[in-house]
C-alpha positions in Angstrom: -1.6 6.1 -4.5 0.6 8.0 -2.0 0.8 8.1 1.8 2.6 9.9 4.5 6.1 8.4 4.9 6.8 6.5 8.1 9.3 8.5 10.1 10.7 5.7 12.2 14.5 5.5 11.9 14.4 1.7 11.4 11.9 1.7 8.5 12.8 -1.0 6.0 9.9 -0.9 3.5 6.1 -0.8 3.0 3.7 -3.6 2.1 0.7 -2.8 -0.1 -2.4 -4.9 0.2 -5.4 -5.0 -2.2 -8.1 -6.5 0.0 -6.4 -9.3 1.9 -3.9 -10.0 -1.0 -0.3 -8.9 -0.5 0.2 -6.9 -3.7 3.7 -5.5 -3.5 6.6 -4.3 -1.3 8.3 -0.9 -1.9 10.7 1.5 -0.2 8.8 4.5 -1.6 5.8 6.2 -0.1 3.8 5.7 -3.3 2.7 2.8 -5.5 1.0 2.5 -8.9 -1.2 -0.5 -9.4 -1.4 -1.1 -13.2 -3.4 -4.3 -12.8 -6.9 -2.8 -12.3 -10.0 -2.4 -14.5 -12.1 0.7 -14.8 -15.5 0.5 -13.1 -14.4 -1.8 -10.3 -13.7 -0.8 -6.7 -10.4 -1.8 -5.1 -9.7 -1.6 -1.4 -6.1 -0.9 -0.4 -4.2 -0.8 2.9 -0.5 -0.2 3.6 1.8 -1.4 6.4 5.3 -0.3 7.4 8.0 -3.0 8.1 11.1 -2.3 10.3 14.6 -3.6 9.8 13.8 -6.6 12.0 10.9 -7.7 9.8 8.2 -6.5 12.2 5.1 -5.4 10.3 3.1 -2.6 11.8 -0.7 -2.3 11.8 -2.6 -1.8 8.6 -3.5 1.7 7.5 -7.1 2.8 7.1 -8.7 1.2 4.1 -8.6 3.3 0.9 -11.2 2.4 -1.8 -10.2 3.4 -5.3 -12.1 3.2 -8.5 -10.1 3.7 -11.7 -11.7 5.6 -14.5 -11.6 5.1 -18.3 -9.1 7.0 -20.3 
């Protein structure tokens, strides 16, 4: 999944959530979740974190359903 990069000058990283579970942290404006199963729906949100550790509000929820193959 990809998202529009945060343009704040004090951006530290992003946090990716699957549902309410904190899935990963990354400095990239993309993430690949390899731990999913085809046929299931997965809700994701992303937050931006600044250099002081302040986490912004969650993005809109994105529902993904991986396919076979």
